[in-house]
MOPAC internal coordinates of N, CA, C and O (Angstrom, degrees):
PM7 1SCF
backbone

  N    0.0000 0     0.00 0     0.00 0    0    0    0
  C    1.4695 1     0.00 0     0.00 0    1    0    0
  C    1.5180 1   109.93 1     0.00 0    2    1    0
  O    1.2310 1   119.26 1   136.81 1    3    2    1
  N    1.3096 1   119.02 1   -43.19 1    3    2    1
  C    1.4372 1   121.96 1   179.91 1    5    3    2
  C    1.5280 1   110.91 1   -62.37 1    6    5    3
  O    1.2310 1   120.97 1   140.23 1    7    6    5
  N    1.3329 1   115.76 1   -39.77 1    7    6    5
  C    1.4675 1   119.11 1   178.46 1    9    7    6
  C    1.5216 1   110.21 1   -62.07 1   10    9    7
  O    1.2310 1   119.85 1   140.23 1   11   10    9
  N    1.3010 1   117.90 1   -39.77 1   11   10    9
  C    1.4465 1   123.11 1  -179.11 1   13   11   10
  C    1.5591 1   109.46 1   -65.50 1   14   13   11
  O    1.2310 1   118.71 1   139.51 1   15   14   13
  N    1.3170 1   120.06 1   -40.49 1   15   14   13
  C    1.4325 1   123.42 1   178.30 1   17   15   14
  C    1.5170 1   109.73 1   -62.96 1   18   17   15
  O    1.2310 1   119.31 1   135.27 1   19   18   17
  N    1.3303 1   118.93 1   -44.73 1   19   18   17
  C    1.4457 1   124.33 1   179.83 1   21   19   18
  C    1.5459 1   110.01 1   -60.96 1   22   21   19
  O    1.2310 1   120.43 1   139.70 1   23   22   21
  N    1.3137 1   116.78 1   -40.30 1   23   22   21
  C    1.4616 1   120.42 1   179.29 1   25   23   22
  C    1.5346 1   112.48 1   -61.09 1   26   25   23
  O    1.2310 1   119.51 1   148.67 1   27   26   25
  N    1.3309 1   118.54 1   -31.33 1   27   26   25
  C    1.4614 1   123.48 1  -179.25 1   29   27   26
  C    1.5011 1   114.48 1   -91.35 1   30   29   27
  O    1.2310 1   120.10 1   173.45 1   31   30   29
  N    1.3499 1   117.40 1    -6.55 1   31   30   29
  C    1.4707 1   121.30 1  -171.20 1   33   31   30
  C    1.5276 1   111.83 1   -56.91 1   34   33   31
  O    1.2310 1   119.21 1   148.76 1   35   34   33
  N    1.3100 1   119.11 1   -31.24 1   35   34   33
  C    1.4685 1   120.66 1  -174.57 1   37   35   34
  C    1.5228 1   111.25 1   -85.13 1   38   37   35
  O    1.2310 1   120.05 1   167.26 1   39   38   37
  N    1.3409 1   117.51 1   -12.74 1   39   38   37
  C    1.4594 1   120.55 1  -176.30 1   41   39   38
  C    1.5400 1   111.93 1   -82.27 1   42   41   39
  O    1.2310 1   121.98 1   -28.40 1   43   42   41
  N    1.2998 1   113.81 1   151.60 1   43   42   41
  C    1.4679 1   120.16 1   173.89 1   45   43   42
  C    1.5110 1   108.85 1  -118.21 1   46   45   43
  O    1.2310 1   121.50 1   -89.21 1   47   46   45
  N    1.3197 1   114.74 1    90.79 1   47   46   45
  C    1.5016 1   118.73 1  -174.44 1   49   47   46
  C    1.5320 1   111.87 1   -67.38 1   50   49   47
  O    1.2310 1   122.09 1   -35.04 1   51   50   49
  N    1.3436 1   113.61 1   144.96 1   51   50   49
  C    1.4613 1   122.96 1   173.89 1   53   51   50
  C    1.5255 1   108.26 1  -130.34 1   54   53   51
  O    1.2310 1   121.84 1   -24.30 1   55   54   53
  N    1.3367 1   114.08 1   155.70 1   55   54   53
  C    1.4354 1   118.70 1   173.78 1   57   55   54
  C    1.5207 1   109.59 1  -122.15 1   58   57   55
  O    1.2310 1   120.97 1   -18.12 1   59   58   57
  N    1.3133 1   115.74 1   161.88 1   59   58   57
  C    1.4746 1   122.46 1  -178.62 1   61   59   58
  C    1.5117 1   107.98 1  -145.83 1   62   61   59
  O    1.2310 1   121.53 1   -46.49 1   63   62   61
  N    1.3531 1   114.68 1   133.51 1   63   62   61
  C    1.4321 1   119.97 1   173.53 1   65   63   62
  C    1.5250 1   108.78 1  -130.72 1   66   65   63
  O    1.2310 1   120.61 1   -17.57 1   67   66   65
  N    1.3356 1   116.44 1   162.43 1   67   66   65
  C    1.4381 1   122.47 1   179.60 1   69   67   66
  C    1.5227 1   108.47 1  -130.72 1   70   69   67
  O    1.2310 1   121.44 1   -37.23 1   71   70   69
  N    1.3191 1   114.86 1   142.77 1   71   70   69
  C    1.4533 1   121.71 1   178.36 1   73   71   70
  C    1.5608 1   106.46 1  -139.64 1   74   73   71
  O    1.2310 1   120.10 1   -42.30 1   75   74   73
  N    1.3310 1   117.42 1   137.70 1   75   74   73
  C    1.4374 1   120.43 1   179.88 1   77   75   74
  C    1.5217 1   108.55 1  -111.98 1   78   77   75
  O    1.2310 1   120.90 1   -49.44 1   79   78   77
  N    1.3360 1   115.88 1   130.56 1   79   78   77
  C    1.4756 1   121.79 1   179.67 1   81   79   78
  C    1.5177 1   109.18 1  -123.54 1   82   81   79
  O    1.2310 1   120.69 1   -53.41 1   83   82   81
  N    1.3388 1   116.29 1   126.59 1   83   82   81
  C    1.4356 1   119.91 1   172.70 1   85   83   82
  C    1.5422 1   105.81 1   -77.76 1   86   85   83
  O    1.2310 1   121.55 1   -47.09 1   87   86   85
  N    1.3265 1   114.65 1   132.91 1   87   86   85
  C    1.4781 1   116.71 1  -177.80 1   89   87   86
  C    1.4898 1   113.74 1  -162.25 1   90   89   87
  O    1.2310 1   122.39 1    -8.07 1   91   90   89
  N    1.2901 1   113.03 1   171.93 1   91   90   89
  C    1.4864 1   121.48 1   174.92 1   93   91   90
  C    1.5185 1   110.25 1  -128.71 1   94   93   91
  O    1.2310 1   120.69 1   -25.88 1   95   94   93
  N    1.3324 1   116.29 1   154.12 1   95   94   93
  C    1.4163 1   120.63 1   171.48 1   97   95   94
  C    1.5612 1   108.99 1  -156.53 1   98   97   95
  O    1.2310 1   120.94 1    -0.25 1   99   98   97
  N    1.2832 1   115.80 1   179.75 1   99   98   97
  C    1.4863 1   119.85 1  -178.91 1  101   99   98
  C    1.5012 1   109.90 1  -155.27 1  102  101   99
  O    1.2310 1   120.66 1   -20.72 1  103  102  101
  N    1.2995 1   116.35 1   159.28 1  103  102  101
  C    1.4692 1   122.93 1   174.39 1  105  103  102
  C    1.5158 1   108.03 1  -125.62 1  106  105  103
  O    1.2310 1   120.12 1   -85.17 1  107  106  105
  N    1.3247 1   117.38 1    94.83 1  107  106  105
  C    1.4816 1   122.28 1  -172.79 1  109  107  106
  C    1.5272 1   111.82 1   -56.84 1  110  109  107
  O    1.2310 1   119.28 1   147.87 1  111  110  109
  N    1.3682 1   118.98 1   -32.13 1  111  110  109
  C    1.4459 1   121.26 1  -176.20 1  113  111  110
  C    1.5556 1   113.34 1   -90.02 1  114  113  111
  O    1.2310 1   120.06 1  -171.58 1  115  114  113
  N    1.2990 1   117.49 1     8.42 1  115  114  113
  C    1.4714 1   120.39 1  -173.75 1  117  115  114
  C    1.5410 1   112.50 1   -57.07 1  118  117  115
  O    1.2310 1   120.27 1   135.00 1  119  118  117
  N    1.3249 1   117.09 1   -45.00 1  119  118  117
  C    1.4813 1   121.03 1  -178.08 1  121  119  118
  C    1.5065 1   109.91 1   -61.99 1  122  121  119
  O    1.2310 1   119.95 1   139.61 1  123  122  121
  N    1.3137 1   117.71 1   -40.39 1  123  122  121
  C    1.4879 1   121.09 1  -178.05 1  125  123  122
  C    1.5285 1   110.36 1   -70.37 1  126  125  123
  O    1.2310 1   120.07 1   137.53 1  127  126  125
  N    1.3066 1   117.48 1   -42.47 1  127  126  125
  C    1.4849 1   121.85 1  -172.80 1  129  127  126
  C    1.5009 1   110.53 1   -80.64 1  130  129  127
  O    1.2310 1   119.59 1   129.09 1  131  130  129
  N    1.3057 1   118.39 1   -50.91 1  131  130  129
  C    1.4772 1   124.60 1  -177.83 1  133  131  130
  C    1.5391 1   108.79 1  -133.57 1  134  133  131
  O    1.2310 1   119.72 1   -93.58 1  135  134  133
  N    1.3548 1   118.15 1    86.42 1  135  134  133
  C    1.4473 1   119.37 1  -179.17 1  137  135  134
  C    1.5259 1   115.57 1   -53.32 1  138  137  135
  O    1.2310 1   121.36 1   151.53 1  139  138  137
  N    1.3228 1   115.00 1   -28.47 1  139  138  137
  C    1.4998 1   120.24 1  -178.44 1  141  139  138
  C    1.5253 1   110.45 1   -61.52 1  142  141  139
  O    1.2310 1   119.69 1   152.44 1  143  142  141
  N    1.3098 1   118.20 1   -27.56 1  143  142  141
  C    1.4522 1   121.77 1  -179.83 1  145  143  142
  C    1.5524 1   110.79 1  -120.81 1  146  145  143
  O    1.2310 1   121.67 1  -145.36 1  147  146  145
  N    1.3373 1   114.41 1    34.64 1  147  146  145
  C    1.4587 1   119.95 1  -178.13 1  149  147  146
  C    1.5325 1   113.34 1   -58.18 1  150  149  147
  O    1.2310 1   120.96 1   155.75 1  151  150  149
  N    1.3376 1   115.76 1   -24.25 1  151  150  149
  C    1.4961 1   118.32 1   179.33 1  153  151  150
  C    1.5278 1   112.54 1   -60.03 1  154  153  151
  O    1.2310 1   120.54 1   159.64 1  155  154  153
  N    1.3344 1   116.58 1   -20.36 1  155  154  153
  C    1.4914 1   120.31 1   179.43 1  157  155  154
  C    1.5230 1   113.02 1   -65.34 1  158  157  155
  O    1.2310 1   120.86 1   168.26 1  159  158  157
  N    1.3661 1   115.96 1   -11.74 1  159  158  157
  C    1.4743 1   119.05 1   179.50 1  161  159  158
  C    1.5492 1   110.96 1   -72.13 1  162  161  159
  O    1.2310 1   121.15 1   163.60 1  163  162  161
  N    1.3133 1   115.41 1   -16.40 1  163  162  161
  C    1.4606 1   119.85 1   177.35 1  165  163  162
  C    1.5383 1   111.59 1   -94.23 1  166  165  163
  O    1.2310 1   121.21 1   -29.24 1  167  166  165
  N    1.2725 1   115.29 1   150.76 1  167  166  165
  C    1.4868 1   119.28 1   177.65 1  169  167  166
  C    1.5135 1   108.68 1   -59.20 1  170  169  167
  O    1.2310 1   121.01 1   -49.64 1  171  170  169
  N    1.3136 1   115.68 1   130.36 1  171  170  169
  C    1.4670 1   122.49 1  -178.80 1  173  171  170
  C    1.5244 1   110.28 1  -141.20 1  174  173  171
  O    1.2310 1   120.64 1   -22.08 1  175  174  173
  N    1.2900 1   116.39 1   157.92 1  175  174  173
  C    1.4949 1   123.94 1  -170.15 1  177  175  174
  C    1.5488 1   109.91 1   -99.43 1  178  177  175
  O    1.2310 1   121.90 1   -32.28 1  179  178  177
  N    1.3381 1   113.97 1   147.72 1  179  178  177
  C    1.4386 1   122.66 1   170.66 1  181  179  178
  C    1.5261 1   108.73 1  -147.14 1  182  181  179
  O    1.2310 1   120.57 1   -22.88 1  183  182  181
  N    1.2992 1   116.51 1   157.12 1  183  182  181
  C    1.4572 1   121.75 1   160.12 1  185  183  182
  C    1.5284 1   104.52 1   -91.04 1  186  185  183
  O    1.2310 1   121.21 1   -70.41 1  187  186  185
  N    1.3088 1   115.28 1   109.59 1  187  186  185
  C    1.4578 1   120.64 1  -177.55 1  189  187  186
  C    1.5477 1   107.24 1   -85.23 1  190  189  187
  O    1.2310 1   120.13 1   -65.03 1  191  190  189
  N    1.3038 1   117.36 1   114.97 1  191  190  189
  C    1.5014 1   122.00 1   177.81 1  193  191  190
  C    1.5122 1   105.45 1   -96.02 1  194  193  191
  O    1.2310 1   122.41 1   -62.41 1  195  194  193
  N    1.3247 1   112.99 1   117.59 1  195  194  193
  C    1.4868 1   121.58 1  -178.53 1  197  195  194
  C    1.5323 1   108.45 1  -106.72 1  198  197  195
  O    1.2310 1   121.48 1   -60.03 1  199  198  197
  N    1.3382 1   114.77 1   119.97 1  199  198  197
  C    1.4700 1   119.71 1   175.50 1  201  199  198
  C    1.5093 1   107.77 1  -110.35 1  202  201  199
  O    1.2310 1   120.79 1   -45.77 1  203  202  201
  N    1.3011 1   116.10 1   134.23 1  203  202  201
  C    1.4769 1   121.43 1   177.03 1  205  203  202
  C    1.5193 1   108.09 1  -125.07 1  206  205  203
  O    1.2310 1   121.15 1   -50.19 1  207  206  205
  N    1.3116 1   115.41 1   129.81 1  207  206  205
  C    1.4775 1   122.17 1   178.43 1  209  207  206
  C    1.5238 1   107.20 1  -132.12 1  210  209  207
  O    1.2310 1   121.46 1   -39.09 1  211  210  209
  N    1.3367 1   114.81 1   140.91 1  211  210  209
  C    1.4609 1   120.69 1   176.27 1  213  211  210
  C    1.5088 1   112.71 1  -157.07 1  214  213  211
  O    1.2310 1   121.09 1   -18.45 1  215  214  213
  N    1.2942 1   115.52 1   161.55 1  215  214  213
  C    1.4641 1   123.02 1   175.38 1  217  215  214
  C    1.5268 1   109.66 1   -71.95 1  218  217  215
  O    1.2310 1   121.51 1   -34.47 1  219  218  217
  N    1.3118 1   114.72 1   145.53 1  219  218  217
  C    1.4819 1   120.46 1   169.22 1  221  219  218
  C    1.5220 1   106.34 1  -126.11 1  222  221  219
  O    1.2310 1   120.64 1   -19.01 1  223  222  221
  N    1.3070 1   116.37 1   160.99 1  223  222  221
  C    1.4782 1   119.28 1  -170.85 1  225  223  222
  C    1.5255 1   114.38 1   -85.74 1  226  225  223
  O    1.2310 1   119.35 1   165.02 1  227  226  225
  N    1.3193 1   118.85 1   -14.98 1  227  226  225
  C    1.4658 1   120.70 1  -178.11 1  229  227  226
  C    1.5382 1   108.90 1  -162.57 1  230  229  227
  O    1.2310 1   121.11 1    -9.94 1  231  230  229
  N    1.3125 1   115.48 1   170.06 1  231  230  229
  C    1.4660 1   121.84 1  -176.04 1  233  231  230
  C    1.5274 1   112.67 1   -71.73 1  234  233  231
  O    1.2310 1   119.50 1   163.83 1  235  234  233
  N    1.3013 1   118.57 1   -16.17 1  235  234  233
  C    1.4576 1   119.54 1   175.43 1  237  235  234
  C    1.5495 1   105.98 1  -103.44 1  238  237  235
  O    1.2310 1   120.72 1  -135.93 1  239  238  237
  N    1.2904 1   116.24 1    44.07 1  239  238  237
  C    1.4492 1   132.22 1  -172.40 1  241  239  238
  C    1.5104 1   114.51 1   -15.43 1  242  241  239
  O    1.2310 1   121.53 1   -33.68 1  243  242  241
  N    1.3364 1   114.68 1   146.32 1  243  242  241
  C    1.4620 1   122.56 1   177.42 1  245  243  242
  C    1.5180 1   112.43 1   -89.50 1  246  245  243
  O    1.2310 1   119.80 1   174.50 1  247  246  245
  N    1.3217 1   117.98 1    -5.50 1  247  246  245
  C    1.4678 1   122.24 1   173.12 1  249  247  246
  C    1.5010 1   107.10 1  -116.61 1  250  249  247
  O    1.2310 1   120.20 1   -60.59 1  251  250  249
  N    1.3143 1   117.22 1   119.41 1  251  250  249
  C    1.4554 1   121.90 1  -178.41 1  253  251  250
  C    1.5600 1   108.51 1   -85.71 1  254  253  251
  O    1.2310 1   120.73 1   -44.68 1  255  254  253
  N    1.3147 1   116.20 1   135.32 1  255  254  253
  C    1.4486 1   121.00 1  -178.75 1  257  255  254
  C    1.5463 1   112.00 1   -49.33 1  258  257  255
  O    1.2310 1   120.83 1   126.90 1  259  258  257
  N    1.2780 1   116.01 1   -53.10 1  259  258  257
  C    1.4846 1   120.97 1  -173.47 1  261  259  258
  C    1.5253 1   108.72 1   -64.20 1  262  261  259
  O    1.2310 1   119.35 1   141.72 1  263  262  261
  N    1.3303 1   118.85 1   -38.28 1  263  262  261
  C    1.4660 1   120.54 1  -179.86 1  265  263  262
  C    1.5249 1   111.40 1   -68.64 1  266  265  263
  O    1.2310 1   120.06 1   146.43 1  267  266  265
  N    1.2998 1   117.50 1   -33.57 1  267  266  265
  C    1.4731 1   122.86 1   176.49 1  269  267  266
  C    1.5366 1   107.86 1   -66.93 1  270  269  267
  O    1.2310 1   119.45 1   135.78 1  271  270  269
  N    1.2998 1   118.65 1   -44.22 1  271  270  269
  C    1.4471 1   121.68 1   177.94 1  273  271  270
  C    1.5507 1   112.40 1   -62.36 1  274  273  271
  O    1.2310 1   122.15 1   138.41 1  275  274  273
  N    1.3083 1   113.49 1   -41.59 1  275  274  273
  C    1.5006 1   118.15 1   177.26 1  277  275  274
  C    1.4841 1   109.22 1   -61.69 1  278  277  275
  O    1.2310 1   119.76 1   138.17 1  279  278  277
  N    1.3504 1   118.06 1   -41.83 1  279  278  277
  C    1.4773 1   121.23 1  -179.03 1  281  279  278
  C    1.5359 1   108.57 1   -61.81 1  282  281  279
  O    1.2310 1   120.35 1   140.47 1  283  282  281
  N    1.3094 1   116.94 1   -39.53 1  283  282  281
  C    1.4868 1   119.75 1   177.04 1  285  283  282
  C    1.5214 1   111.80 1   -60.57 1  286  285  283
  O    1.2310 1   120.63 1   134.16 1  287  286  285
  N    1.3616 1   116.41 1   -45.84 1  287  286  285
  C    1.4479 1   120.70 1   178.36 1  289  287  286
  C    1.5181 1   111.74 1   -58.56 1  290  289  287
  O    1.2310 1   121.00 1   134.46 1  291  290  289
  N    1.3309 1   115.69 1   -45.54 1  291  290  289
  C    1.4771 1   120.10 1  -179.52 1  293  291  290
  C    1.5185 1   109.98 1   -63.47 1  294  293  291
  O    1.2310 1   120.37 1   137.64 1  295  294  293
  N    1.3421 1   116.91 1   -42.36 1  295  294  293
  C    1.4457 1   120.94 1  -178.63 1  297  295  294
  C    1.5240 1   110.89 1   -62.26 1  298  297  295
  O    1.2310 1   119.39 1   135.09 1  299  298  297
  N    1.3171 1   118.76 1   -44.91 1  299  298  297
  C    1.4836 1   119.83 1  -179.65 1  301  299  298
  C    1.5181 1   110.19 1   -65.21 1  302  301  299
  O    1.2310 1   119.89 1   141.39 1  303  302  301
  N    1.2859 1   117.81 1   -38.61 1  303  302  301
  C    1.4780 1   119.77 1   177.46 1  305  303  302
  C    1.5002 1   111.77 1   -65.97 1  306  305  303
  O    1.2310 1   120.06 1   144.10 1  307  306  305
  N    1.3185 1   117.49 1   -35.90 1  307  306  305
  C    1.4843 1   120.97 1  -176.70 1  309  307  306
  C    1.5419 1   111.49 1   -77.27 1  310  309  307
  O    1.2310 1   120.41 1   140.41 1  311  310  309
  N    1.3086 1   116.82 1   -39.59 1  311  310  309
  C    1.4938 1   121.20 1  -171.14 1  313  311  310
  C    1.4850 1   115.29 1   -86.32 1  314  313  311
  O    1.2310 1   119.84 1   152.20 1  315  314  313
  N    1.3408 1   117.90 1   -27.80 1  315  314  313
  C    1.4442 1   119.69 1  -168.51 1  317  315  314
  C    1.5363 1   111.67 1  -125.48 1  318  317  315
  O    1.2310 1   119.89 1   -34.16 1  319  318  317
  N    1.3239 1   117.82 1   145.84 1  319  318  317
  C    1.4511 1   123.76 1   176.70 1  321  319  318
  C    1.4829 1   111.63 1   -73.41 1  322  321  319
  O    1.2310 1   121.37 1   -25.15 1  323  322  321
  N    1.3522 1   114.98 1   154.85 1  323  322  321
  C    1.4683 1   121.52 1   176.30 1  325  323  322
  C    1.5167 1   110.39 1   110.07 1  326  325  323
  O    1.2310 1   121.37 1   -48.67 1  327  326  325
  N    1.3192 1   114.99 1   131.33 1  327  326  325
  C    1.4436 1   120.68 1  -179.51 1  329  327  326
  C    1.5414 1   111.47 1   -75.05 1  330  329  327
  O    1.2310 1   120.95 1   121.50 1  331  330  329
  N    1.3049 1   115.80 1   -58.50 1  331  330  329
  C    1.4503 1   121.14 1  -176.45 1  333  331  330
  C    1.5424 1   111.90 1  -107.92 1  334  333  331
  O    1.2310 1   121.26 1   149.59 1  335  334  333
  N    1.2857 1   115.20 1   -30.41 1  335  334  333
  C    1.4744 1   120.40 1   176.42 1  337  335  334
  C    1.5126 1   108.22 1  -117.83 1  338  337  335
  O    1.2310 1   120.75 1   -67.24 1  339  338  337
  N    1.2989 1   116.16 1   112.76 1  339  338  337
  C    1.4719 1   122.63 1  -176.73 1  341  339  338
  C    1.5243 1   109.00 1   -73.88 1  342  341  339
  O    1.2310 1   122.14 1   -39.57 1  343  342  341
  N    1.3168 1   113.50 1   140.43 1  343  342  341
  C    1.4852 1   119.58 1   179.38 1  345  343  342
  C    1.5466 1   106.29 1  -106.46 1  346  345  343
  O    1.2310 1   121.53 1   -72.21 1  347  346  345
  N    1.3234 1   114.68 1   107.79 1  347  346  345
  C    1.4428 1   119.25 1  -179.73 1  349  347  346
  C    1.5164 1   114.02 1   -91.07 1  350  349  347
  O    1.2310 1   119.91 1  -179.61 1  351  350  349
  N    1.2983 1   117.78 1     0.39 1  351  350  349
  C    1.4575 1   120.20 1   178.42 1  353  351  350
  C    1.5233 1   112.73 1    59.84 1  354  353  351
  O    1.2310 1   121.35 1    53.71 1  355  354  353
  N    1.3308 1   115.02 1  -126.29 1  355  354  353
  C    1.4564 1   120.71 1  -179.05 1  357  355  354
  C    1.5150 1   112.84 1   -94.16 1  358  357  355
  O    1.2310 1   119.56 1  -164.06 1  359  358  357
  N    1.3044 1   118.45 1    15.94 1  359  358  357
  C    1.4708 1   121.17 1  -176.70 1  361  359  358
  C    1.5197 1   109.27 1   -79.34 1  362  361  359
  O    1.2310 1   120.67 1   -49.77 1  363  362  361
  N    1.2937 1   116.33 1   130.23 1  363  362  361
  C    1.4710 1   122.82 1   175.87 1  365  363  362
  C    1.5342 1   109.12 1   -82.84 1  366  365  363
  O    1.2310 1   121.07 1    -6.96 1  367  366  365
  N    1.3001 1   115.55 1   173.04 1  367  366  365
  C    1.4630 1   121.47 1   176.48 1  369  367  366
  C    1.5197 1   110.97 1   -59.12 1  370  369  367
  O    1.2310 1   120.90 1   139.99 1  371  370  369
  N    1.3290 1   115.88 1   -40.01 1  371  370  369
  C    1.4832 1   119.03 1  -179.52 1  373  371  370
  C    1.5509 1   112.17 1   -67.30 1  374  373  371
  O    1.2310 1   122.23 1   142.51 1  375  374  373
  N    1.3378 1   113.33 1   -37.49 1  375  374  373
  C    1.4935 1   118.52 1   177.61 1  377  375  374
  C    1.5314 1   110.79 1   -64.68 1  378  377  375
  O    1.2310 1   120.61 1   135.38 1  379  378  377
  N    1.3369 1   116.43 1   -44.62 1  379  378  377
  C    1.4612 1   120.55 1   179.13 1  381  379  378
  C    1.5103 1   109.26 1   -62.51 1  382  381  379
  O    1.2310 1   120.46 1   136.43 1  383  382  381
  N    1.3488 1   116.73 1   -43.57 1  383  382  381
  C    1.4664 1   120.34 1   178.76 1  385  383  382
  C    1.5401 1   112.24 1   -60.04 1  386  385  383
  O    1.2310 1   120.80 1   139.83 1  387  386  385
  N    1.3312 1   116.07 1   -40.17 1  387  386  385
  C    1.4938 1   119.67 1   176.73 1  389  387  386
  C    1.5029 1   110.57 1   -65.38 1  390  389  387
  O    1.2310 1   119.00 1   140.99 1  391  390  389
  N    1.3458 1   119.51 1   -39.01 1  391  390  389
  C    1.4436 1   121.81 1   176.40 1  393  391  390
  C    1.4900 1   110.22 1   -58.73 1  394  393  391
  O    1.2310 1   120.50 1   133.99 1  395  394  393
  N    1.3172 1   116.65 1   -46.01 1  395  394  393
  C    1.5032 1   122.58 1  -178.82 1  397  395  394
  C    1.5035 1   109.11 1   -62.15 1  398  397  395
  O    1.2310 1   120.85 1   128.89 1  399  398  397
  N    1.3350 1   115.97 1   -51.11 1  399  398  397
  C    1.4904 1   118.93 1  -178.30 1  401  399  398
  C    1.5135 1   111.53 1   -59.24 1  402  401  399
  O    1.2310 1   119.16 1   135.17 1  403  402  401
  N    1.3411 1   119.21 1   -44.83 1  403  402  401
  C    1.4417 1   121.77 1  -179.44 1  405  403  402
  C    1.5070 1   111.26 1   -63.59 1  406  405  403
  O    1.2310 1   119.64 1   138.92 1  407  406  405
  N    1.3079 1   118.30 1   -41.08 1  407  406  405
  C    1.4841 1   121.59 1   177.80 1  409  407  406
  C    1.5150 1   109.50 1   -62.49 1  410  409  407
  O    1.2310 1   119.27 1   134.01 1  411  410  409
  N    1.3457 1   118.99 1   -45.99 1  411  410  409
  C    1.4544 1   120.95 1  -175.66 1  413  411  410
  C    1.5469 1   111.82 1   -70.21 1  414  413  411
  O    1.2310 1   121.22 1   148.11 1  415  414  413
  N    1.3166 1   115.28 1   -31.89 1  415  414  413
  C    1.4986 1   119.49 1   173.93 1  417  415  414
  C    1.4823 1   110.65 1   -61.37 1  418  417  415
  O    1.2310 1   120.36 1   139.57 1  419  418  417
  N    1.3601 1   116.91 1   -40.43 1  419  418  417
  C    1.4750 1   119.94 1   177.02 1  421  419  418
  C    1.5193 1   113.01 1   -63.45 1  422  421  419
  O    1.2310 1   120.21 1   147.48 1  423  422  421
  N    1.3066 1   117.21 1   -32.52 1  423  422  421
  C    1.4667 1   122.29 1  -179.05 1  425  423  422
  C    1.5340 1   111.39 1   -82.85 1  426  425  423
  O    1.2310 1   121.08 1   129.77 1  427  426  425
  N    1.3475 1   115.54 1   -50.23 1  427  426  425
  C    1.4589 1   121.05 1  -167.72 1  429  427  426
  C    1.5601 1   114.49 1  -111.69 1  430  429  427
  O    1.2310 1   120.52 1   174.93 1  431  430  429
  N    1.3139 1   116.61 1    -5.07 1  431  430  429
  C    1.4769 1   120.39 1   177.47 1  433  431  430
  C    1.5235 1   113.36 1    85.37 1  434  433  431
  O    1.2310 1   122.05 1     0.58 1  435  434  433
  N    1.3166 1   113.68 1  -179.42 1  435  434  433
  C    1.4925 1   120.34 1   178.35 1  437  435  434
  C    1.4967 1   109.47 1   -75.12 1  438  437  435
  O    1.2310 1   120.92 1   -52.58 1  439  438  437
  N    1.3153 1   115.84 1   127.42 1  439  438  437
  C    1.4630 1   120.44 1   178.59 1  441  439  438
  C    1.5003 1   111.46 1  -162.62 1  442  441  439
  O    1.2310 1   119.83 1  -134.06 1  443  442  441
  N    1.3036 1   117.93 1    45.94 1  443  442  441
  C    1.4707 1   122.88 1   176.70 1  445  443  442
  C    1.4966 1   112.72 1    53.62 1  446  445  443
  O    1.2310 1   120.58 1  -110.29 1  447  446  445
  N    1.3110 1   116.50 1    69.71 1  447  446  445
  C    1.4764 1   124.06 1  -179.75 1  449  447  446
  C    1.5144 1   111.66 1   -81.77 1  450  449  447
  O    1.2310 1   121.86 1   -36.44 1  451  450  449
  N    1.3168 1   114.05 1   143.56 1  451  450  449
  C    1.4487 1   121.94 1   170.23 1  453  451  450
  C    1.5270 1   106.89 1  -133.95 1  454  453  451
  O    1.2310 1   120.19 1   -60.52 1  455  454  453
  N    1.3348 1   117.25 1   119.48 1  455  454  453
  C    1.4559 1   121.57 1  -178.71 1  457  455  454
  C    1.5271 1   107.91 1  -124.42 1  458  457  455
  O    1.2310 1   121.27 1   -52.44 1  459  458  457
  N    1.3097 1   115.19 1   127.56 1  459  458  457
  C    1.4568 1   122.34 1   178.54 1  461  459  458
  C    1.5273 1   108.23 1  -118.79 1  462  461  459
  O    1.2310 1   120.72 1   -41.48 1  463  462  461
  N    1.3215 1   116.24 1   138.52 1  463  462  461
  C    1.4322 1   122.27 1   174.01 1  465  463  462
  C    1.5319 1   107.40 1  -126.63 1  466  465  463
  O    1.2310 1   121.10 1   -63.69 1  467  466  465
  N    1.3196 1   115.50 1   116.31 1  467  466  465
  C    1.4673 1   120.67 1  -177.24 1  469  467  466
  C    1.4829 1   111.65 1  -115.64 1  470  469  467
  O    1.2310 1   120.79 1   -44.91 1  471  470  469
  N    1.3401 1   116.10 1   135.09 1  471  470  469
  C    1.4658 1   122.29 1   174.31 1  473  471  470
  C    1.5162 1   107.97 1   -75.94 1  474  473  471
  O    1.2310 1   120.49 1   -62.52 1  475  474  473
  N    1.3287 1   116.67 1   117.48 1  475  474  473
  C    1.4592 1   122.99 1   176.20 1  477  475  474
  C    1.5415 1   112.12 1    55.72 1  478  477  475
  O    1.2310 1   120.95 1  -153.43 1  479  478  477
  N    1.3162 1   115.78 1    26.57 1  479  478  477
  C    1.4947 1   124.76 1  -179.37 1  481  479  478
  C    1.5033 1   111.81 1    55.65 1  482  481  479
  O    1.2310 1   120.79 1  -147.21 1  483  482  481
  N    1.3459 1   116.09 1    32.79 1  483  482  481
  C    1.5015 1   120.52 1   179.90 1  485  483  482
  C    1.5222 1   110.01 1  -117.13 1  486  485  483
  O    1.2310 1   120.04 1   128.94 1  487  486  485
  N    1.3413 1   117.53 1   -51.06 1  487  486  485
  C    1.4549 1   121.79 1  -176.75 1  489  487  486
  C    1.5012 1   107.87 1  -138.87 1  490  489  487
  O    1.2310 1   120.15 1   -28.53 1  491  490  489
  N    1.3307 1   117.32 1   151.47 1  491  490  489
  C    1.4492 1   117.94 1  -178.28 1  493  491  490
  C    1.5115 1   111.85 1  -178.79 1  494  493  491
  O    1.2310 1   121.64 1     8.15 1  495  494  493
  N    1.2982 1   114.47 1  -171.85 1  495  494  493
  C    1.4520 1   123.23 1  -177.35 1  497  495  494
  C    1.5230 1   110.96 1  -115.95 1  498  497  495
  O    1.2310 1   121.33 1   -26.24 1  499  498  497
  N    1.3209 1   115.06 1   153.76 1  499  498  497
  C    1.4731 1   123.16 1  -179.49 1  501  499  498
  C    1.4674 1   110.08 1  -130.51 1  502  501  499
  O    1.2310 1   120.58 1   -47.32 1  503  502  501
  N    1.3492 1   116.50 1   132.68 1  503  502  501
  C    1.4730 1   123.78 1   172.85 1  505  503  502
  C    1.4921 1   105.74 1  -116.77 1  506  505  503
  O    1.2310 1   121.06 1   -52.52 1  507  506  505
  N    1.3287 1   115.57 1   127.48 1  507  506  505
  C    1.4685 1   119.12 1  -178.16 1  509  507  506
  C    1.5181 1   109.29 1  -140.89 1  510  509  507
  O    1.2310 1   121.59 1   -42.57 1  511  510  509
  N    1.3114 1   114.57 1   137.43 1  511  510  509
  C    1.4946 1   119.99 1   175.01 1  513  511  510
  C    1.5046 1   112.00 1  -132.06 1  514  513  511
  O    1.2310 1   120.10 1   180.00 1  515  514  513

């Protein structure tokens, strides 16, 4: 066992989880900024794919995958309206990612967070520190 720990001493382990949230959002200024996609000014639906990645201190990590996913579920229920379909209002993917990162920092502290929020797992925004 000690040999195994020494073998991993140089590594910097990270974990990653994914959560999918049904939601809507809108960009009220879309028509003014990019007329080609002016339809985005109206509320529209996405499956928001939320990826969270962070450092952990060892291979028997102090943050359990399932507990991190549960914390994400609780956060989305607490912060956003809607029972089954969350209403993000005018929040962009980057804004939602920043909300997630800030919440998780309050729970688990600073540990090099990377949060991505993708619309329909195709395009999205990434917040990384």
